[in-house]
C-alpha positions, 0 to 999 in steps of 0.5 A: 800109092803109099805115102811116106813123109821124107822129113819135116820141113822147118825152114820158112817159105818166102812166096809172093802173095800173087804167086800161084802154086800149081797144086796136084792131087794124088790118091793113096792106096786107101783111096784118100786124096792128098794135095801136093806142090812140086818143090824140086826134081832130082836125077840119080842113076838114070831115074828122076825123082820129085820132092813135093810138099803136101798142102791143105786146100783152104775153103777159099781155094788157096793152098796152105803148106804143111811143111811135110816133104815127100819123095816120089819116083817120076815116070812117064808112059804114053805122055802121061806123068806118074809119081810113085812112092819109093819102096826100096829103102836103100834107094829112098835113103840115097835120094834123100841124102842127095836132097839133104845135101842140096838143101845144105848147099842153099843155106 
């Protein structure tokens, strides 16, 4: 899996201190593990995409948000969830624009 940062995420997060983030780990093409949290799901042209934020796992087990967002295509096979990077530049730009428009509407 090739990780490509979608963009820097510069607005503040307002999480309750007792809220637990569901962290999942993906392994890239180099065998390096990176931890993420789910941010949003986007559906476009019959495909499903996940916007995820990279997190750093602290020594105490808590997750510190990095601010970097990543965009993955979500697929399911035999009940298993798979996330893969989007290799097509046009598809990546189209879905990124959908996300940016969504963020713009929330502000």
